[in-house]
Every structure is written in structure tokens, then in C-alpha cells.
N, C-alpha and C positions, 0 to 999 in steps of 0.2 A: 504493500500500500504506500509506504513512504517512498520507495524507489520509483513507483509509478508517478508520484507527484513531482519528482525531481527530474524526470526525463527531459522536459523542455526548459529547464532552468540552466543558468550558466555554472551551477555548482558541479565541480568535477568529482570523479571517483576518489582521487587522491585527497581532496579536501574533506570528503566524508571520513576517510581513513584517519586523517590528521585529527578530526574532531573526536573520534572515539579514543585516540591516544591521549588527547588533552583531558578528556573526561576521566580516564584511568589515573592520570597524574593528580587531578583534583581529588579523586576518591582516596588516593594514597595520603594526601595532606589531611583530609578529613579524618581518616582512620587514626593517624598520629595524634590528632587533636582530640581523639576519643569520641568523635561524632559518628559512631559505627552504623547506626540505622540510616542516617542521611547518606553516608558513604555507600552502603550496600544498596540503597534505593537507586543511587546514581549508577552503580554497577549494572543494575538491571537495564537502565536506560542505555548504558554503553553496549550491553549485549544486543539490544534491539538495533542500534545504529551499526553495530559490527556486521550485521547480516545485510546491510543496505548496499555497501560499496560493491560487493561482488554481483549482487542482483541488478544494481544499476548498470554495471558494465555489460551484463548480459542483455538487459532490456534495450540498451543503446546499440547493441551489437558491436561493441568496441572493447573486447577483452584486452588485457594488458599484462605482459609479463612483469613489468616494473611494478604495477599495482599489486599483482599477486605476491611478489617478494616483499614489497614494502608493507603490505598488510600483515604478513607473518612477523616482520621485524617490529612493527608498531604493537602488535598483540603481545609479543614477548617483552618488550620494554614495559608495557603496561602491567603485565603479569608480575614481572620482577619488582616493580615499584609497589604494587599492592601487597605482595607477599612480604616484602621487606617492611612495609608499614605495619602489617599484622604482627610480624616478628618482633618489631620494636614495641608494639603495644602489649603483647603477651610474653615478651622476654623469651622467645623461643631459642635464641642462639643461632649462630651462623650455620651450623651443620644441619639442624632441623629445617631451617628456612630454605637452604639450598636443596635439600631432599624434597621438600614440598614443591619447589619451583620445577625441578626436573621431572618429578612424578606427574605434575599437572601438564607439562609439555608433552609427555608421552601419551597421556590419556587423551588430550586434544588430538594428537596425531592419529590415534586409532579411529576416531570418528571421521576425521578428514580422509583417512585411507579409504574407507568404504564409500564415503561421499564422492570421492574422485572416481572410483570404479563405476558407481551408479551413473554419474554425469557422462562419463565416457561411453557407457553402454547405451544410454538413452538419447543423448544429443550430440555425441561425438566431440564434446568439449575437451580440448587438449591443453588449455592454458595452465591448469594445475596437473601435475604429473606425479606418479608414485616414485619415479626415478628421475631426479633432477641433475644427474651427472653430465648429461649432454647439454651444452649451451644452446638455448632456444634462439630462433631467428626473430628479430623484432618485427612487430606489426608495422604497417606503413605509418601509423600515427604515433609511433614512439621511436626513440633513438637507440640504435644498436649499442652505442657506448654505455648508455644508461642501463640497458638490459644486461650487458656484460658485467657492469659494476655490481648490480644487485644480485646477479646470479652468483658471483664470487662470494659475496657476503653470505648468501644462503648456504652455499656449499661449506663454508668455513664454520658457521655457527649452528646450522639447522639440519644438515643432511644426516647427522647421526640418528635423529628421531626416525626418519624415513627408513633407514637401514634396519633399525631395531624392529619396527613394526612389520616391515617386509619379511624379516627373518621369522618372526613369531606368528604372523597371520597366515591362515590357509586361504584357499580359493574362495571360500564363502559359499552360501547358498545361491541358487539361481536368481532369486528375486532380491537377495540381501535384506529382506524385511527384518529378520531377527537381528542381524548384525547392526543395522542402522537404528532400529528401535531401541535396543539396549545401549548401544554406544552413544546414542544421542543424549542419554542422561549424563554423559561425560563432557558434552559440549558446553561452551561458555553460557549459552542461553539458560538452560535448565540449572546449571550449577550456580549461576548468579541468583536465581530464584530461591534455591535451597539455602544459600548463604544469607539471603535477605531474611528468610524465616528464622534462621539461626540467630541473626542479629536481633530481631524483634523479641525472640524468646530468651535472649541473653545466653545462648549456647555456643557462641563463636569460639569459645575456648576449646571446643571439640573439633575444630576445623582440621587439625592433623589426622584425627581418627576418620574423618570423612574422606580425605584425599588419599591417605596411605592405607586405610582399611576398607571401607565400603566401596570406594571407587575402584580399588585394585581387584576386589572380588568380582565386580561387574565386568571389568576388563578381562579377567581370566575366563569368565563364562563366555564372552564373545569370542575370544581366541580359541577356546576349546571347541565351540560350536562351528567355527570356521573350518575346522579340520574334519568334521564329520560328514 
């Protein structure tokens, strides 16, 4: 709905991505200030906007390799900022904070893995790929030098996630219904809603148990099912 309203506006896909990054940084500041409910409510808003950039690019029929890589970079910067803010608030320590960041990145990657397979099967979309080792050719509306730069950044900092998921995941079911349904609970949208409920009920202290416990059980179920 939001993407549809933006089609004829001068707002670019990159600007939408920049907006949800800024929202993540504001959330981090609010968490440090102890305003967790407001921060988590803003995270839900961020989750909604996070889905707009890719949808807007598809609706305009202007996919972008730069946009795809920058979205991943922006999401990760936002995640690190938010987790470090929670770590500061709850005094987690650097080891636990790092573990939560890495675990969340892998869990997001699982959902993205099956989403990419589904989009490839249904629409032939090849902007997002499971194997990013080969440098993509820029679309006519983007510069190859920019694509090369962001591709290098992606390979250095993010390709490890793809390799882990590709190693662990099976072919999946024909429809991928089970894999996408269960793994969607690990995506940012639903996770932000769960965290919002935890903030309202003053249960945010159990965030490590959610990420390292419940979420990893769900991830294991999806991976096991993908091999059957």
C-alpha cells in the first residue's frame, strides 16, 4: 500500500532505505534513554518501511543491485546499533551482545534464503541471489562502479551468512509454504512485533532467550524440514 502511493513521487528507493536506517538509529538512542516502549513502537514502524524499498523497486520495474546491497548494509548497521543499545541498557556485555547480533543475522538470512528461491521461481527475479560471489552487471540506471563497490562490501562482511545457510539448508518443499511460514517468524517484521509486546509487558530482559532459544528452535525445525 505504501509502495503503491510512492510510485509516482520523486522519492527514491535509496531514500526509503536511508529512512529506515535513521529510524533504527533513533530507536537505539531511545533505548539508551530507557524509553523502550517508544523505541520498540518505532521499530515496528521501521519494519513496515523496511519492506517498502524492495517492493517499490519492483513496482517501478527498476531493480537495483546497489539498492539490494545497501539495504543489507543499512539493516545490519541498524541491527548493531539497536542490539548495542539493548546491551548497554541491560548490561549484557560484549560477548553476549555480539552473539545476539550474529544469531539475528543468520536467522534473517534463513528467511531471505527461501524468499529468494520463491521470487526466482515465481517471477524470475535475479536481483537478490543465494550466491553473490559473481559480480553482477549493473542495470542501465545504475553505475557499474557503484555496483562493484557495494558488491565488494557485501562479499567482505555478509557472504559468510549466505554460505552458512546454503550449507545447512536443503532443497525445501515444492511450494516452500512450510519453510516460508515458519521462517517468516524470524523476519524483522514479526520479530519487531514480538519485541514490542515484550516491551509493553516489561519482559525485554528475556530478549536473549528469544533470539538464542526460541528463534534457534524454529530455525532448526525449518532446516530439518528442508531436508525431508
